[in-house]
PyMOL Python script that loads the backbone (N, CA, C, O; Angstrom):
from pymol import cmd

cmd.read_pdbstr("""\
ATOM      1  N   GLN A   1      18.086 153.875  26.222  1.00  0.00           N
ATOM      2  CA  GLN A   1      16.950 154.506  25.580  1.00  0.00           C
ATOM      3  C   GLN A   1      17.389 155.134  24.262  1.00  0.00           C
ATOM      4  O   GLN A   1      16.670 155.047  23.267  1.00  0.00           O
ATOM      5  N   ALA A   2      18.561 155.765  24.246  1.00  0.00           N
ATOM      6  CA  ALA A   2      19.055 156.391  23.017  1.00  0.00           C
ATOM      7  C   ALA A   2      19.256 155.352  21.917  1.00  0.00           C
ATOM      8  O   ALA A   2      18.942 155.612  20.755  1.00  0.00           O
ATOM      9  N   VAL A   3      19.775 154.184  22.273  1.00  0.00           N
ATOM     10  CA  VAL A   3      19.970 153.101  21.298  1.00  0.00           C
ATOM     11  C   VAL A   3      18.629 152.626  20.771  1.00  0.00           C
ATOM     12  O   VAL A   3      18.465 152.427  19.568  1.00  0.00           O
ATOM     13  N   ARG A   4      17.666 152.445  21.671  1.00  0.00           N
ATOM     14  CA  ARG A   4      16.325 152.001  21.252  1.00  0.00           C
ATOM     15  C   ARG A   4      15.681 152.991  20.290  1.00  0.00           C
ATOM     16  O   ARG A   4      14.968 152.594  19.368  1.00  0.00           O
ATOM     17  N   GLU A   5      15.932 154.275  20.503  1.00  0.00           N
ATOM     18  CA  GLU A   5      15.341 155.309  19.646  1.00  0.00           C
ATOM     19  C   GLU A   5      16.120 155.511  18.348  1.00  0.00           C
ATOM     20  O   GLU A   5      15.709 156.298  17.495  1.00  0.00           O
ATOM     21  N   GLY A   6      17.235 154.810  18.195  1.00  0.00           N
ATOM     22  CA  GLY A   6      18.006 154.895  16.956  1.00  0.00           C
ATOM     23  C   GLY A   6      18.928 156.101  16.875  1.00  0.00           C
ATOM     24  O   GLY A   6      19.388 156.452  15.788  1.00  0.00           O
ATOM     25  N   LEU A   7      19.203 156.740  18.003  1.00  0.00           N
ATOM     26  CA  LEU A   7      20.130 157.874  17.991  1.00  0.00           C
ATOM     27  C   LEU A   7      21.546 157.370  17.784  1.00  0.00           C
ATOM     28  O   LEU A   7      21.910 156.324  18.322  1.00  0.00           O
ATOM     29  N   ARG A   8      22.350 158.086  17.020  1.00  0.00           N
ATOM     30  CA  ARG A   8      23.725 157.661  16.747  1.00  0.00           C
ATOM     31  C   ARG A   8      24.744 158.445  17.559  1.00  0.00           C
ATOM     32  O   ARG A   8      25.834 157.942  17.832  1.00  0.00           O
ATOM     33  N   CYS A   9      24.410 159.667  17.947  1.00  0.00           N
ATOM     34  CA  CYS A   9      25.341 160.485  18.709  1.00  0.00           C
ATOM     35  C   CYS A   9      24.561 161.241  19.780  1.00  0.00           C
ATOM     36  O   CYS A   9      23.536 161.860  19.493  1.00  0.00           O
ATOM     37  N   ILE A  10      25.058 161.185  21.024  1.00  0.00           N
ATOM     38  CA  ILE A  10      24.412 161.932  22.101  1.00  0.00           C
ATOM     39  C   ILE A  10      25.475 162.735  22.839  1.00  0.00           C
ATOM     40  O   ILE A  10      26.663 162.417  22.787  1.00  0.00           O
ATOM     41  N   ARG A  11      25.035 163.761  23.515  1.00  0.00           N
ATOM     42  CA  ARG A  11      25.935 164.591  24.314  1.00  0.00           C
ATOM     43  C   ARG A  11      25.526 164.473  25.772  1.00  0.00           C
ATOM     44  O   ARG A  11      24.368 164.694  26.126  1.00  0.00           O
ATOM     45  N   VAL A  12      26.490 164.122  26.610  1.00  0.00           N
ATOM     46  CA  VAL A  12      26.267 164.017  28.046  1.00  0.00           C
ATOM     47  C   VAL A  12      26.923 165.235  28.684  1.00  0.00           C
ATOM     48  O   VAL A  12      28.124 165.455  28.526  1.00  0.00           O
ATOM     49  N   ILE A  13      26.134 166.023  29.403  1.00  0.00           N
ATOM     50  CA  ILE A  13      26.658 167.220  30.064  1.00  0.00           C
ATOM     51  C   ILE A  13      26.927 166.864  31.523  1.00  0.00           C
ATOM     52  O   ILE A  13      26.008 166.534  32.271  1.00  0.00           O
ATOM     53  N   HIS A  14      28.188 166.933  31.915  1.00  0.00           N
ATOM     54  CA  HIS A  14      28.597 166.547  33.262  1.00  0.00           C
ATOM     55  C   HIS A  14      29.298 167.665  34.009  1.00  0.00           C
ATOM     56  O   HIS A  14      29.585 167.515  35.197  1.00  0.00           O
ATOM     57  N   GLY A  15      29.575 168.755  33.368  1.00  0.00           N
ATOM     58  CA  GLY A  15      30.283 169.863  34.004  1.00  0.00           C
ATOM     59  C   GLY A  15      31.792 169.632  33.978  1.00  0.00           C
ATOM     60  O   GLY A  15      32.254 168.517  33.734  1.00  0.00           O
ATOM     61  N   ARG A  16      32.545 170.682  34.230  1.00  0.00           N
ATOM     62  CA  ARG A  16      34.003 170.591  34.159  1.00  0.00           C
ATOM     63  C   ARG A  16      34.643 170.149  35.463  1.00  0.00           C
ATOM     64  O   ARG A  16      35.801 169.733  35.464  1.00  0.00           O
ATOM     65  N   GLY A  17      33.930 170.227  36.561  1.00  0.00           N
ATOM     66  CA  GLY A  17      34.470 169.777  37.836  1.00  0.00           C
ATOM     67  C   GLY A  17      35.438 170.762  38.463  1.00  0.00           C
ATOM     68  O   GLY A  17      36.379 170.365  39.152  1.00  0.00           O
ATOM     69  N   LEU A  18      35.211 172.035  38.228  1.00  0.00           N
ATOM     70  CA  LEU A  18      36.126 173.054  38.737  1.00  0.00           C
ATOM     71  C   LEU A  18      36.133 173.143  40.262  1.00  0.00           C
ATOM     72  O   LEU A  18      37.123 173.579  40.850  1.00  0.00           O
ATOM     73  N   LYS A  19      35.051 172.740  40.902  1.00  0.00           N
ATOM     74  CA  LYS A  19      34.974 172.822  42.367  1.00  0.00           C
ATOM     75  C   LYS A  19      35.353 171.501  43.045  1.00  0.00           C
ATOM     76  O   LYS A  19      35.310 171.398  44.271  1.00  0.00           O
ATOM     77  N   SER A  20      35.719 170.505  42.258  1.00  0.00           N
ATOM     78  CA  SER A  20      36.173 169.239  42.822  1.00  0.00           C
ATOM     79  C   SER A  20      37.549 169.443  43.445  1.00  0.00           C
ATOM     80  O   SER A  20      38.355 170.229  42.945  1.00  0.00           O
ATOM     81  N   LYS A  21      37.811 168.737  44.531  1.00  0.00           N
ATOM     82  CA  LYS A  21      39.076 168.921  45.233  1.00  0.00           C
ATOM     83  C   LYS A  21      40.274 168.438  44.436  1.00  0.00           C
ATOM     84  O   LYS A  21      41.296 169.123  44.389  1.00  0.00           O
ATOM     85  N   GLU A  22      40.174 167.272  43.808  1.00  0.00           N
ATOM     86  CA  GLU A  22      41.320 166.722  43.094  1.00  0.00           C
ATOM     87  C   GLU A  22      41.149 166.743  41.581  1.00  0.00           C
ATOM     88  O   GLU A  22      41.908 167.402  40.871  1.00  0.00           O
ATOM     89  N   LYS A  23      40.153 166.023  41.097  1.00  0.00           N
ATOM     90  CA  LYS A  23      39.898 165.936  39.663  1.00  0.00           C
ATOM     91  C   LYS A  23      38.399 165.899  39.424  1.00  0.00           C
ATOM     92  O   LYS A  23      37.638 165.650  40.359  1.00  0.00           O
ATOM     93  N   PRO A  24      37.954 166.138  38.200  1.00  0.00           N
ATOM     94  CA  PRO A  24      36.516 166.113  37.898  1.00  0.00           C
ATOM     95  C   PRO A  24      35.903 164.738  38.185  1.00  0.00           C
ATOM     96  O   PRO A  24      36.248 163.752  37.532  1.00  0.00           O
ATOM     97  N   VAL A  25      35.008 164.679  39.149  1.00  0.00           N
ATOM     98  CA  VAL A  25      34.439 163.409  39.600  1.00  0.00           C
ATOM     99  C   VAL A  25      33.468 162.825  38.570  1.00  0.00           C
ATOM    100  O   VAL A  25      33.600 161.658  38.201  1.00  0.00           O
ATOM    101  N   LEU A  26      32.507 163.606  38.105  1.00  0.00           N
ATOM    102  CA  LEU A  26      31.501 163.074  37.176  1.00  0.00           C
ATOM    103  C   LEU A  26      32.119 162.677  35.842  1.00  0.00           C
ATOM    104  O   LEU A  26      31.772 161.638  35.279  1.00  0.00           O
ATOM    105  N   LYS A  27      33.030 163.497  35.336  1.00  0.00           N
ATOM    106  CA  LYS A  27      33.658 163.190  34.055  1.00  0.00           C
ATOM    107  C   LYS A  27      34.440 161.886  34.148  1.00  0.00           C
ATOM    108  O   LYS A  27      34.359 161.053  33.245  1.00  0.00           O
ATOM    109  N   GLU A  28      35.190 161.698  35.220  1.00  0.00           N
ATOM    110  CA  GLU A  28      35.963 160.474  35.396  1.00  0.00           C
ATOM    111  C   GLU A  28      35.040 159.263  35.583  1.00  0.00           C
ATOM    112  O   GLU A  28      35.337 158.179  35.081  1.00  0.00           O
ATOM    113  N   SER A  29      33.936 159.440  36.293  1.00  0.00           N
ATOM    114  CA  SER A  29      32.975 158.345  36.482  1.00  0.00           C
ATOM    115  C   SER A  29      32.339 157.947  35.158  1.00  0.00           C
ATOM    116  O   SER A  29      32.166 156.761  34.879  1.00  0.00           O
ATOM    117  N   LEU A  30      31.993 158.937  34.347  1.00  0.00           N
ATOM    118  CA  LEU A  30      31.410 158.662  33.034  1.00  0.00           C
ATOM    119  C   LEU A  30      32.405 157.891  32.176  1.00  0.00           C
ATOM    120  O   LEU A  30      32.037 156.925  31.508  1.00  0.00           O
ATOM    121  N   LYS A  31      33.648 158.311  32.194  1.00  0.00           N
ATOM    122  CA  LYS A  31      34.686 157.640  31.417  1.00  0.00           C
ATOM    123  C   LYS A  31      34.820 156.176  31.849  1.00  0.00           C
ATOM    124  O   LYS A  31      34.930 155.286  31.005  1.00  0.00           O
ATOM    125  N   GLY A  32      34.810 155.931  33.149  1.00  0.00           N
ATOM    126  CA  GLY A  32      34.874 154.563  33.649  1.00  0.00           C
ATOM    127  C   GLY A  32      33.675 153.742  33.233  1.00  0.00           C
ATOM    128  O   GLY A  32      33.809 152.568  32.888  1.00  0.00           O
ATOM    129  N   TRP A  33      32.497 154.356  33.264  1.00  0.00           N
ATOM    130  CA  TRP A  33      31.266 153.676  32.857  1.00  0.00           C
ATOM    131  C   TRP A  33      31.339 153.277  31.386  1.00  0.00           C
ATOM    132  O   TRP A  33      30.929 152.178  31.015  1.00  0.00           O
ATOM    133  N   ILE A  34      31.857 154.164  30.562  1.00  0.00           N
ATOM    134  CA  ILE A  34      31.954 153.892  29.126  1.00  0.00           C
ATOM    135  C   ILE A  34      32.917 152.742  28.860  1.00  0.00           C
ATOM    136  O   ILE A  34      32.644 151.877  28.028  1.00  0.00           O
ATOM    137  N   ILE A  35      34.027 152.735  29.558  1.00  0.00           N
ATOM    138  CA  ILE A  35      35.075 151.759  29.301  1.00  0.00           C
ATOM    139  C   ILE A  35      34.694 150.354  29.761  1.00  0.00           C
ATOM    140  O   ILE A  35      35.152 149.372  29.178  1.00  0.00           O
ATOM    141  N   ARG A  36      33.872 150.245  30.785  1.00  0.00           N
ATOM    142  CA  ARG A  36      33.478 148.916  31.275  1.00  0.00           C
ATOM    143  C   ARG A  36      32.892 148.049  30.166  1.00  0.00           C
ATOM    144  O   ARG A  36      32.162 148.545  29.308  1.00  0.00           O
ATOM    145  N   ALA A  37      33.200 146.803  30.182  1.00  0.00           N
ATOM    146  CA  ALA A  37      32.826 145.876  29.097  1.00  0.00           C
ATOM    147  C   ALA A  37      31.335 145.843  28.809  1.00  0.00           C
ATOM    148  O   ALA A  37      30.946 145.712  27.648  1.00  0.00           O
ATOM    149  N   MET A  38      30.487 145.956  29.826  1.00  0.00           N
ATOM    150  CA  MET A  38      29.046 145.874  29.615  1.00  0.00           C
ATOM    151  C   MET A  38      28.532 146.957  28.678  1.00  0.00           C
ATOM    152  O   MET A  38      27.639 146.714  27.867  1.00  0.00           O
ATOM    153  N   ASN A  39      29.086 148.124  28.790  1.00  0.00           N
ATOM    154  CA  ASN A  39      28.569 149.247  28.022  1.00  0.00           C
ATOM    155  C   ASN A  39      29.223 149.394  26.659  1.00  0.00           C
ATOM    156  O   ASN A  39      28.697 150.100  25.799  1.00  0.00           O
ATOM    157  N   ARG A  40      30.351 148.747  26.444  1.00  0.00           N
ATOM    158  CA  ARG A  40      31.049 148.879  25.166  1.00  0.00           C
ATOM    159  C   ARG A  40      30.271 148.327  23.993  1.00  0.00           C
ATOM    160  O   ARG A  40      30.536 148.691  22.848  1.00  0.00           O
ATOM    161  N   ARG A  41      29.321 147.460  24.258  1.00  0.00           N
ATOM    162  CA  ARG A  41      28.604 146.889  23.119  1.00  0.00           C
ATOM    163  C   ARG A  41      27.698 147.900  22.427  1.00  0.00           C
ATOM    164  O   ARG A  41      27.264 147.642  21.305  1.00  0.00           O
ATOM    165  N   TRP A  42      27.399 149.016  23.033  1.00  0.00           N
ATOM    166  CA  TRP A  42      26.561 150.041  22.411  1.00  0.00           C
ATOM    167  C   TRP A  42      27.336 151.296  22.061  1.00  0.00           C
ATOM    168  O   TRP A  42      26.891 152.066  21.209  1.00  0.00           O
ATOM    169  N   ILE A  43      28.479 151.529  22.687  1.00  0.00           N
ATOM    170  CA  ILE A  43      29.243 152.756  22.467  1.00  0.00           C
ATOM    171  C   ILE A  43      30.447 152.454  21.586  1.00  0.00           C
ATOM    172  O   ILE A  43      31.244 151.565  21.883  1.00  0.00           O
ATOM    173  N   VAL A  44      30.567 153.216  20.486  1.00  0.00           N
ATOM    174  CA  VAL A  44      31.655 153.024  19.537  1.00  0.00           C
ATOM    175  C   VAL A  44      32.843 153.895  19.929  1.00  0.00           C
ATOM    176  O   VAL A  44      33.986 153.437  19.909  1.00  0.00           O
ATOM    177  N   ALA A  45      32.578 155.148  20.286  1.00  0.00           N
ATOM    178  CA  ALA A  45      33.650 156.082  20.612  1.00  0.00           C
ATOM    179  C   ALA A  45      33.104 157.204  21.483  1.00  0.00           C
ATOM    180  O   ALA A  45      31.893 157.390  21.596  1.00  0.00           O
ATOM    181  N   PHE A  46      34.027 157.954  22.100  1.00  0.00           N
ATOM    182  CA  PHE A  46      33.623 159.110  22.884  1.00  0.00           C
ATOM    183  C   PHE A  46      34.714 160.169  22.828  1.00  0.00           C
ATOM    184  O   PHE A  46      35.887 159.855  22.626  1.00  0.00           O
ATOM    185  N   ALA A  47      34.321 161.423  23.007  1.00  0.00           N
ATOM    186  CA  ALA A  47      35.274 162.534  22.967  1.00  0.00           C
ATOM    187  C   ALA A  47      34.666 163.740  23.669  1.00  0.00           C
ATOM    188  O   ALA A  47      33.446 163.844  23.797  1.00  0.00           O
ATOM    189  N   SER A  48      35.522 164.648  24.121  1.00  0.00           N
ATOM    190  CA  SER A  48      35.034 165.899  24.700  1.00  0.00           C
ATOM    191  C   SER A  48      34.303 166.687  23.622  1.00  0.00           C
ATOM    192  O   SER A  48      34.642 166.605  22.442  1.00  0.00           O
ATOM    193  N   ALA A  49      33.314 167.439  24.033  1.00  0.00           N
ATOM    194  CA  ALA A  49      32.501 168.212  23.086  1.00  0.00           C
ATOM    195  C   ALA A  49      33.262 169.435  22.575  1.00  0.00           C
ATOM    196  O   ALA A  49      34.265 169.850  23.155  1.00  0.00           O
ATOM    197  N   ARG A  50      32.764 169.996  21.482  1.00  0.00           N
ATOM    198  CA  ARG A  50      33.312 171.260  20.965  1.00  0.00           C
ATOM    199  C   ARG A  50      33.023 172.349  21.974  1.00  0.00           C
ATOM    200  O   ARG A  50      32.102 172.215  22.780  1.00  0.00           O
ATOM    201  N   MET A  51      33.784 173.419  21.948  1.00  0.00           N
ATOM    202  CA  MET A  51      33.591 174.532  22.881  1.00  0.00           C
ATOM    203  C   MET A  51      32.160 175.071  22.809  1.00  0.00           C
ATOM    204  O   MET A  51      31.585 175.431  23.837  1.00  0.00           O
ATOM    205  N   ALA A  52      31.594 175.129  21.630  1.00  0.00           N
ATOM    206  CA  ALA A  52      30.230 175.641  21.460  1.00  0.00           C
ATOM    207  C   ALA A  52      29.186 174.721  22.101  1.00  0.00           C
ATOM    208  O   ALA A  52      28.071 175.153  22.393  1.00  0.00           O
ATOM    209  N   ASP A  53      29.546 173.465  22.318  1.00  0.00           N
ATOM    210  CA  ASP A  53      28.624 172.485  22.895  1.00  0.00           C
ATOM    211  C   ASP A  53      28.958 172.123  24.338  1.00  0.00           C
ATOM    212  O   ASP A  53      28.394 171.170  24.875  1.00  0.00           O
ATOM    213  N   GLY A  54      29.856 172.859  24.970  1.00  0.00           N
ATOM    214  CA  GLY A  54      30.171 172.607  26.369  1.00  0.00           C
ATOM    215  C   GLY A  54      31.631 172.312  26.654  1.00  0.00           C
ATOM    216  O   GLY A  54      32.027 172.237  27.816  1.00  0.00           O
ATOM    217  N   GLY A  55      32.433 172.142  25.622  1.00  0.00           N
ATOM    218  CA  GLY A  55      33.860 171.893  25.802  1.00  0.00           C
ATOM    219  C   GLY A  55      34.135 170.691  26.688  1.00  0.00           C
ATOM    220  O   GLY A  55      33.534 169.630  26.516  1.00  0.00           O
ATOM    221  N   THR A  56      35.050 170.863  27.641  1.00  0.00           N
ATOM    222  CA  THR A  56      35.421 169.742  28.511  1.00  0.00           C
ATOM    223  C   THR A  56      34.337 169.425  29.545  1.00  0.00           C
ATOM    224  O   THR A  56      34.472 168.465  30.303  1.00  0.00           O
ATOM    225  N   GLY A  57      33.278 170.212  29.581  1.00  0.00           N
ATOM    226  CA  GLY A  57      32.167 169.959  30.498  1.00  0.00           C
ATOM    227  C   GLY A  57      31.091 169.073  29.913  1.00  0.00           C
ATOM    228  O   GLY A  57      30.051 168.856  30.535  1.00  0.00           O
ATOM    229  N   ALA A  58      31.337 168.555  28.704  1.00  0.00           N
ATOM    230  CA  ALA A  58      30.381 167.672  28.043  1.00  0.00           C
ATOM    231  C   ALA A  58      31.143 166.633  27.228  1.00  0.00           C
ATOM    232  O   ALA A  58      32.277 166.866  26.808  1.00  0.00           O
ATOM    233  N   THR A  59      30.514 165.498  27.013  1.00  0.00           N
ATOM    234  CA  THR A  59      31.145 164.416  26.255  1.00  0.00           C
ATOM    235  C   THR A  59      30.184 163.915  25.198  1.00  0.00           C
ATOM    236  O   THR A  59      29.006 163.689  25.473  1.00  0.00           O
ATOM    237  N   TYR A  60      30.692 163.741  23.982  1.00  0.00           N
ATOM    238  CA  TYR A  60      29.916 163.116  22.915  1.00  0.00           C
ATOM    239  C   TYR A  60      30.083 161.612  23.020  1.00  0.00           C
ATOM    240  O   TYR A  60      31.181 161.122  23.286  1.00  0.00           O
ATOM    241  N   LEU A  61      28.999 160.877  22.810  1.00  0.00           N
ATOM    242  CA  LEU A  61      29.050 159.420  22.724  1.00  0.00           C
ATOM    243  C   LEU A  61      28.544 159.013  21.348  1.00  0.00           C
ATOM    244  O   LEU A  61      27.424 159.361  20.972  1.00  0.00           O
ATOM    245  N   LEU A  62      29.356 158.280  20.594  1.00  0.00           N
ATOM    246  CA  LEU A  62      28.947 157.744  19.306  1.00  0.00           C
ATOM    247  C   LEU A  62      28.419 156.336  19.552  1.00  0.00           C
ATOM    248  O   LEU A  62      29.139 155.471  20.050  1.00  0.00           O
ATOM    249  N   LEU A  63      27.152 156.115  19.197  1.00  0.00           N
ATOM    250  CA  LEU A  63      26.479 154.845  19.480  1.00  0.00           C
ATOM    251  C   LEU A  63      26.379 153.987  18.232  1.00  0.00           C
ATOM    252  O   LEU A  63      26.346 154.498  17.113  1.00  0.00           O
ATOM    253  N   LYS A  64      26.333 152.679  18.437  1.00  0.00           N
ATOM    254  CA  LYS A  64      26.093 151.766  17.319  1.00  0.00           C
ATOM    255  C   LYS A  64      24.657 151.952  16.848  1.00  0.00           C
ATOM    256  O   LYS A  64      23.828 152.536  17.546  1.00  0.00           O
ATOM    257  N   GLY A  65      24.384 151.449  15.662  1.00  0.00           N
ATOM    258  CA  GLY A  65      23.040 151.564  15.108  1.00  0.00           C
ATOM    259  C   GLY A  65      22.022 150.801  15.921  1.00  0.00           C
ATOM    260  O   GLY A  65      22.372 150.010  16.797  1.00  0.00           O
ATOM    261  N   LYS A  66      20.765 151.044  15.624  1.00  0.00           N
ATOM    262  CA  LYS A  66      19.661 150.382  16.329  1.00  0.00           C
ATOM    263  C   LYS A  66      19.769 148.873  16.131  1.00  0.00           C
ATOM    264  O   LYS A  66      19.919 148.406  15.002  1.00  0.00           O
ATOM    265  N   PRO A  67      19.692 148.105  17.222  1.00  0.00           N
ATOM    266  CA  PRO A  67      19.815 146.650  17.093  1.00  0.00           C
ATOM    267  C   PRO A  67      18.638 146.059  16.335  1.00  0.00           C
ATOM    268  O   PRO A  67      17.520 146.571  16.388  1.00  0.00           O
ATOM    269  N   SER A  68      18.914 144.969  15.628  1.00  0.00           N
ATOM    270  CA  SER A  68      17.855 144.339  14.844  1.00  0.00           C
ATOM    271  C   SER A  68      16.953 143.461  15.715  1.00  0.00           C
ATOM    272  O   SER A  68      15.812 143.187  15.344  1.00  0.00           O
ATOM    273  N   LYS A  69      17.456 143.018  16.869  1.00  0.00           N
ATOM    274  CA  LYS A  69      16.658 142.190  17.763  1.00  0.00           C
ATOM    275  C   LYS A  69      15.621 143.038  18.477  1.00  0.00           C
ATOM    276  O   LYS A  69      15.827 144.232  18.697  1.00  0.00           O
ATOM    277  N   LYS A  70      14.504 142.414  18.838  1.00  0.00           N
ATOM    278  CA  LYS A  70      13.472 143.134  19.580  1.00  0.00           C
ATOM    279  C   LYS A  70      13.869 143.315  21.028  1.00  0.00           C
ATOM    280  O   LYS A  70      13.546 144.336  21.635  1.00  0.00           O
ATOM    281  N   ARG A  71      14.569 142.333  21.596  1.00  0.00           N
ATOM    282  CA  ARG A  71      14.975 142.416  22.995  1.00  0.00           C
ATOM    283  C   ARG A  71      16.308 143.160  23.091  1.00  0.00           C
ATOM    284  O   ARG A  71      17.318 142.716  22.546  1.00  0.00           O
ATOM    285  N   VAL A  72      16.296 144.268  23.773  1.00  0.00           N
ATOM    286  CA  VAL A  72      17.502 145.074  23.949  1.00  0.00           C
ATOM    287  C   VAL A  72      17.805 145.117  25.435  1.00  0.00           C
ATOM    288  O   VAL A  72      16.943 145.455  26.246  1.00  0.00           O
ATOM    289  N   HIS A  73      19.028 144.774  25.783  1.00  0.00           N
ATOM    290  CA  HIS A  73      19.439 144.837  27.193  1.00  0.00           C
ATOM    291  C   HIS A  73      20.485 145.937  27.326  1.00  0.00           C
ATOM    292  O   HIS A  73      21.645 145.736  26.966  1.00  0.00           O
ATOM    293  N   VAL A  74      20.090 147.080  27.834  1.00  0.00           N
ATOM    294  CA  VAL A  74      20.991 148.209  28.037  1.00  0.00           C
ATOM    295  C   VAL A  74      21.143 148.418  29.534  1.00  0.00           C
ATOM    296  O   VAL A  74      20.151 148.567  30.246  1.00  0.00           O
ATOM    297  N   VAL A  75      22.365 148.430  30.007  1.00  0.00           N
ATOM    298  CA  VAL A  75      22.651 148.606  31.418  1.00  0.00           C
ATOM    299  C   VAL A  75      23.108 150.029  31.640  1.00  0.00           C
ATOM    300  O   VAL A  75      23.916 150.553  30.873  1.00  0.00           O
ATOM    301  N   GLY A  76      22.597 150.661  32.687  1.00  0.00           N
ATOM    302  CA  GLY A  76      23.093 151.986  33.020  1.00  0.00           C
ATOM    303  C   GLY A  76      22.097 153.036  33.108  1.00  0.00           C
ATOM    304  O   GLY A  76      22.436 154.187  33.385  1.00  0.00           O
TER     305      GLY A  76
END
""", "prot")
cmd.dss("prot")
cmd.show_as("cartoon", "prot")
cmd.util.cbc("prot")
cmd.orient("prot")
């Protein structure tokens, strides 16, 4: 939806995972989702947010520009 609307950067708030037993579950799942080949065609880069925007509890996603085709297939 963000790609269709022409957004270039979005912030995903997933929390820091402080109550997780081993490691942050949502953050690691998001990272895996981003890295998978299907989703790479829309995501250029990602990084933890600034402290003012959530720090390690949020992730910025840099998206490619709005596609020129009318048919957009976004998985996820």
